[in-house]
Biopython code that builds the backbone (N, CA, C, O; Angstrom):
import numpy as np
from Bio.PDB.StructureBuilder import StructureBuilder

atoms = [
    (1, "MET", "N", (0.846, -1.176, 0.000)),
    (1, "MET", "CA", (0.000, 0.000, 0.000)),
    (1, "MET", "C", (0.895, 1.244, 0.000)),
    (1, "MET", "O", (1.820, 1.348, 0.805)),
    (2, "LYS", "N", (0.624, 2.147, -0.871)),
    (2, "LYS", "CA", (1.420, 3.355, -1.019)),
    (2, "LYS", "C", (0.776, 4.491, -0.220)),
    (2, "LYS", "O", (-0.433, 4.709, -0.297)),
    (3, "THR", "N", (1.616, 5.223, 0.562)),
    (3, "THR", "CA", (1.080, 6.340, 1.338)),
    (3, "THR", "C", (1.100, 7.610, 0.501)),
    (3, "THR", "O", (2.009, 7.824, -0.301)),
    (4, "ILE", "N", (0.122, 8.422, 0.691)),
    (4, "ILE", "CA", (0.030, 9.684, -0.029)),
    (4, "ILE", "C", (0.630, 10.771, 0.840)),
    (4, "ILE", "O", (0.220, 10.959, 1.986)),
    (5, "LYS", "N", (1.604, 11.489, 0.293)),
    (5, "LYS", "CA", (2.227, 12.571, 1.034)),
    (5, "LYS", "C", (1.518, 13.872, 0.712)),
    (5, "LYS", "O", (1.276, 14.200, -0.450)),
    (6, "LYS", "N", (1.192, 14.604, 1.764)),
    (6, "LYS", "CA", (0.562, 15.906, 1.599)),
    (6, "LYS", "C", (1.643, 16.976, 1.560)),
    (6, "LYS", "O", (2.758, 16.764, 2.037)),
    (7, "GLY", "N", (1.312, 18.108, 0.998)),
    (7, "GLY", "CA", (2.234, 19.237, 1.005)),
    (7, "GLY", "C", (2.349, 19.813, 2.407)),
    (7, "GLY", "O", (1.890, 19.215, 3.380)),
    (8, "TYR", "N", (2.955, 20.956, 2.492)),
    (8, "TYR", "CA", (3.123, 21.585, 3.798)),
    (8, "TYR", "C", (1.764, 21.954, 4.381)),
    (8, "TYR", "O", (0.937, 22.583, 3.720)),
    (9, "THR", "N", (1.553, 21.559, 5.609)),
    (9, "THR", "CA", (0.317, 21.908, 6.315)),
    (9, "THR", "C", (0.659, 22.876, 7.437)),
    (9, "THR", "O", (1.827, 23.186, 7.670)),
    (10, "GLN", "N", (-0.360, 23.343, 8.121)),
    (10, "GLN", "CA", (-0.181, 24.359, 9.160)),
    (10, "GLN", "C", (0.800, 23.922, 10.251)),
    (10, "GLN", "O", (1.524, 24.757, 10.794)),
    (11, "GLU", "N", (0.836, 22.641, 10.575)),
    (11, "GLU", "CA", (1.722, 22.200, 11.661)),
    (11, "GLU", "C", (3.200, 22.224, 11.268)),
    (11, "GLU", "O", (4.058, 22.028, 12.128)),
    (12, "HIS", "N", (3.511, 22.452, 10.029)),
    (12, "HIS", "CA", (4.905, 22.559, 9.607)),
    (12, "HIS", "C", (5.482, 23.953, 9.849)),
    (12, "HIS", "O", (6.691, 24.150, 9.727)),
    (13, "TYR", "N", (4.649, 24.897, 10.181)),
    (13, "TYR", "CA", (5.090, 26.274, 10.361)),
    (13, "TYR", "C", (5.074, 26.659, 11.836)),
    (13, "TYR", "O", (4.331, 26.087, 12.634)),
    (14, "ALA", "N", (5.903, 27.635, 12.181)),
    (14, "ALA", "CA", (5.928, 28.133, 13.564)),
    (14, "ALA", "C", (4.619, 28.864, 13.854)),
    (14, "ALA", "O", (4.047, 29.478, 12.953)),
    (15, "PRO", "N", (4.133, 28.809, 15.102)),
    (15, "PRO", "CA", (2.893, 29.508, 15.430)),
    (15, "PRO", "C", (3.069, 31.025, 15.360)),
    (15, "PRO", "O", (4.137, 31.548, 15.674)),
    (16, "MET", "N", (2.028, 31.714, 14.952)),
    (16, "MET", "CA", (2.056, 33.172, 14.877)),
    (16, "MET", "C", (1.804, 33.741, 16.261)),
    (16, "MET", "O", (0.912, 33.271, 16.967)),
    (17, "PRO", "N", (2.589, 34.765, 16.672)),
    (17, "PRO", "CA", (2.361, 35.367, 17.994)),
    (17, "PRO", "C", (1.031, 36.120, 18.024)),
    (17, "PRO", "O", (0.571, 36.650, 17.012)),
    (18, "THR", "N", (0.435, 36.152, 19.203)),
    (18, "THR", "CA", (-0.831, 36.868, 19.366)),
    (18, "THR", "C", (-0.577, 38.365, 19.436)),
    (18, "THR", "O", (0.567, 38.806, 19.552)),
    (19, "LYS", "N", (-1.653, 39.143, 19.365)),
    (19, "LYS", "CA", (-1.515, 40.603, 19.462)),
    (19, "LYS", "C", (-0.951, 41.002, 20.821)),
    (19, "LYS", "O", (-0.169, 41.948, 20.914)),
    (20, "THR", "N", (-1.340, 40.291, 21.869)),
    (20, "THR", "CA", (-0.819, 40.582, 23.208)),
    (20, "THR", "C", (0.685, 40.335, 23.272)),
    (20, "THR", "O", (1.426, 41.144, 23.831)),
    (21, "THR", "N", (1.133, 39.224, 22.704)),
    (21, "THR", "CA", (2.558, 38.920, 22.685)),
    (21, "THR", "C", (3.337, 39.982, 21.927)),
    (21, "THR", "O", (4.391, 40.426, 22.381)),
    (22, "LEU", "N", (2.827, 40.387, 20.784)),
    (22, "LEU", "CA", (3.496, 41.421, 20.002)),
    (22, "LEU", "C", (3.543, 42.742, 20.758)),
    (22, "LEU", "O", (4.535, 43.468, 20.688)),
    (23, "PHE", "N", (2.462, 43.054, 21.487)),
    (23, "PHE", "CA", (2.444, 44.284, 22.278)),
    (23, "PHE", "C", (3.555, 44.281, 23.309)),
    (23, "PHE", "O", (4.303, 45.253, 23.410)),
    (24, "TRP", "N", (3.681, 43.191, 24.091)),
    (24, "TRP", "CA", (4.701, 43.148, 25.139)),
    (24, "TRP", "C", (6.105, 43.118, 24.567)),
    (24, "TRP", "O", (7.033, 43.612, 25.209)),
    (25, "ARG", "N", (6.292, 42.559, 23.389)),
    (25, "ARG", "CA", (7.616, 42.557, 22.765)),
    (25, "ARG", "C", (8.031, 43.954, 22.317)),
    (25, "ARG", "O", (9.223, 44.256, 22.266)),
    (26, "ASN", "N", (7.070, 44.803, 21.995)),
    (26, "ASN", "CA", (7.357, 46.137, 21.468)),
    (26, "ASN", "C", (7.161, 47.256, 22.482)),
    (26, "ASN", "O", (7.417, 48.416, 22.162)),
    (27, "PHE", "N", (6.717, 46.944, 23.687)),
    (27, "PHE", "CA", (6.428, 47.938, 24.715)),
    (27, "PHE", "C", (7.735, 48.294, 25.443)),
    (27, "PHE", "O", (8.236, 47.513, 26.251)),
    (28, "ILE", "N", (8.277, 49.482, 25.145)),
    (28, "ILE", "CA", (9.609, 49.884, 25.608)),
    (28, "ILE", "C", (9.755, 49.860, 27.134)),
    (28, "ILE", "O", (10.757, 49.339, 27.624)),
    (29, "PRO", "N", (8.789, 50.408, 27.918)),
    (29, "PRO", "CA", (8.964, 50.330, 29.389)),
    (29, "PRO", "C", (9.114, 48.888, 29.891)),
    (29, "PRO", "O", (9.910, 48.625, 30.792)),
    (30, "TRP", "N", (8.361, 47.969, 29.316)),
    (30, "TRP", "CA", (8.467, 46.569, 29.735)),
    (30, "TRP", "C", (9.842, 46.011, 29.364)),
    (30, "TRP", "O", (10.421, 45.242, 30.132)),
    (31, "GLN", "N", (10.369, 46.388, 28.203)),
    (31, "GLN", "CA", (11.681, 45.921, 27.784)),
    (31, "GLN", "C", (12.773, 46.436, 28.713)),
    (31, "GLN", "O", (13.745, 45.730, 28.983)),
    (32, "ILE", "N", (12.620, 47.654, 29.199)),
    (32, "ILE", "CA", (13.591, 48.209, 30.148)),
    (32, "ILE", "C", (13.575, 47.418, 31.456)),
    (32, "ILE", "O", (14.629, 47.097, 32.005)),
    (33, "VAL", "N", (12.380, 47.106, 31.949)),
    (33, "VAL", "CA", (12.251, 46.306, 33.178)),
    (33, "VAL", "C", (12.895, 44.941, 32.977)),
    (33, "VAL", "O", (13.667, 44.495, 33.825)),
    (34, "ARG", "N", (12.589, 44.266, 31.864)),
    (34, "ARG", "CA", (13.152, 42.940, 31.603)),
    (34, "ARG", "C", (14.682, 43.003, 31.463)),
    (34, "ARG", "O", (15.381, 42.076, 31.870)),
    (35, "PHE", "N", (15.196, 44.098, 30.889)),
    (35, "PHE", "CA", (16.634, 44.285, 30.741)),
    (35, "PHE", "C", (17.309, 44.289, 32.111)),
    (35, "PHE", "O", (18.321, 43.618, 32.309)),
    (36, "PHE", "N", (16.744, 45.050, 33.061)),
    (36, "PHE", "CA", (17.348, 45.125, 34.390)),
    (36, "PHE", "C", (17.192, 43.815, 35.160)),
    (36, "PHE", "O", (18.098, 43.425, 35.896)),
    (37, "VAL", "N", (16.070, 43.141, 35.004)),
    (37, "VAL", "CA", (15.888, 41.849, 35.677)),
    (37, "VAL", "C", (16.913, 40.839, 35.168)),
    (37, "VAL", "O", (17.519, 40.109, 35.953)),
    (38, "LEU", "N", (17.102, 40.803, 33.853)),
    (38, "LEU", "CA", (18.086, 39.876, 33.287)),
    (38, "LEU", "C", (19.491, 40.218, 33.759)),
    (38, "LEU", "O", (20.270, 39.325, 34.091)),
    (39, "ASN", "N", (19.820, 41.508, 33.792)),
    (39, "ASN", "CA", (21.146, 41.908, 34.253)),
    (39, "ASN", "C", (21.369, 41.545, 35.715)),
    (39, "ASN", "O", (22.471, 41.142, 36.088)),
    (40, "LEU", "N", (20.346, 41.680, 36.544)),
    (40, "LEU", "CA", (20.483, 41.287, 37.948)),
    (40, "LEU", "C", (20.723, 39.785, 38.086)),
    (40, "LEU", "O", (21.517, 39.354, 38.922)),
    (41, "LYS", "N", (20.038, 38.993, 37.268)),
    (41, "LYS", "CA", (20.249, 37.549, 37.308)),
    (41, "LYS", "C", (21.676, 37.197, 36.916)),
    (41, "LYS", "O", (22.316, 36.367, 37.561)),
    (42, "ILE", "N", (22.170, 37.827, 35.861)),
    (42, "ILE", "CA", (23.533, 37.568, 35.399)),
    (42, "ILE", "C", (24.535, 38.016, 36.453)),
    (42, "ILE", "O", (25.507, 37.310, 36.724)),
    (43, "LEU", "N", (24.308, 39.182, 37.051)),
    (43, "LEU", "CA", (25.201, 39.698, 38.083)),
    (43, "LEU", "C", (25.254, 38.753, 39.281)),
    (43, "LEU", "O", (26.321, 38.530, 39.851)),
    (44, "LYS", "N", (24.111, 38.201, 39.659)),
    (44, "LYS", "CA", (24.058, 37.258, 40.773)),
    (44, "LYS", "C", (24.900, 36.016, 40.479)),
    (44, "LYS", "O", (25.609, 35.524, 41.357)),
    (45, "ILE", "N", (24.822, 35.516, 39.259)),
    (45, "ILE", "CA", (25.603, 34.341, 38.868)),
    (45, "ILE", "C", (27.098, 34.662, 38.882)),
    (45, "ILE", "O", (27.897, 33.854, 39.354)),
    (46, "VAL", "N", (27.479, 35.824, 38.374)),
    (46, "VAL", "CA", (28.885, 36.223, 38.322)),
    (46, "VAL", "C", (29.440, 36.400, 39.731)),
    (46, "VAL", "O", (30.553, 35.958, 40.016)),
    (47, "VAL", "N", (28.680, 37.040, 40.614)),
    (47, "VAL", "CA", (29.141, 37.261, 41.988)),
    (47, "VAL", "C", (29.315, 35.913, 42.697)),
    (47, "VAL", "O", (30.286, 35.730, 43.432)),
    (48, "LYS", "N", (28.397, 34.975, 42.490)),
    (48, "LYS", "CA", (28.533, 33.650, 43.103)),
    (48, "LYS", "C", (29.810, 32.960, 42.635)),
    (48, "LYS", "O", (30.495, 32.304, 43.420)),
    (49, "GLY", "N", (30.126, 33.113, 41.345)),
    (49, "GLY", "CA", (31.294, 32.447, 40.788)),
    (49, "GLY", "C", (32.616, 33.023, 41.271)),
    (49, "GLY", "O", (33.632, 32.329, 41.253)),
    (50, "HIS", "N", (32.621, 34.272, 41.702)),
    (50, "HIS", "CA", (33.851, 34.930, 42.141)),
    (50, "HIS", "C", (34.046, 34.895, 43.643)),
    (50, "HIS", "O", (34.995, 35.493, 44.149)),
    (51, "SER", "N", (33.191, 34.224, 44.359)),
    (51, "SER", "CA", (33.352, 34.189, 45.811)),
    (51, "SER", "C", (33.893, 32.860, 46.284)),
    (51, "SER", "O", (34.088, 32.665, 47.484)),
]
sb = StructureBuilder()
sb.init_structure("model")
sb.init_model(0)
sb.init_chain("A")
sb.init_seg("    ")
for serial, (resi, resn, name, xyz) in enumerate(atoms, 1):
    if name == "N":
        sb.init_residue(resn, " ", resi, " ")
    sb.init_atom(name, np.array(xyz, "f"), 0.0, 1.0, " ", f" {name:<3s}", serial, name[0])
structure = sb.get_structure()
């Protein structure tokens, strides 16, 4: 029995971000907050490694 191959279907593609996701990715105040949170996490790891 021969299987029939279909072309590309929706599950072959990455999911599209929602409007809410796009908003938070482009919202500058939120990006500034995330920048400082990430830097604090990195700083904590570096300080632990040097003690």
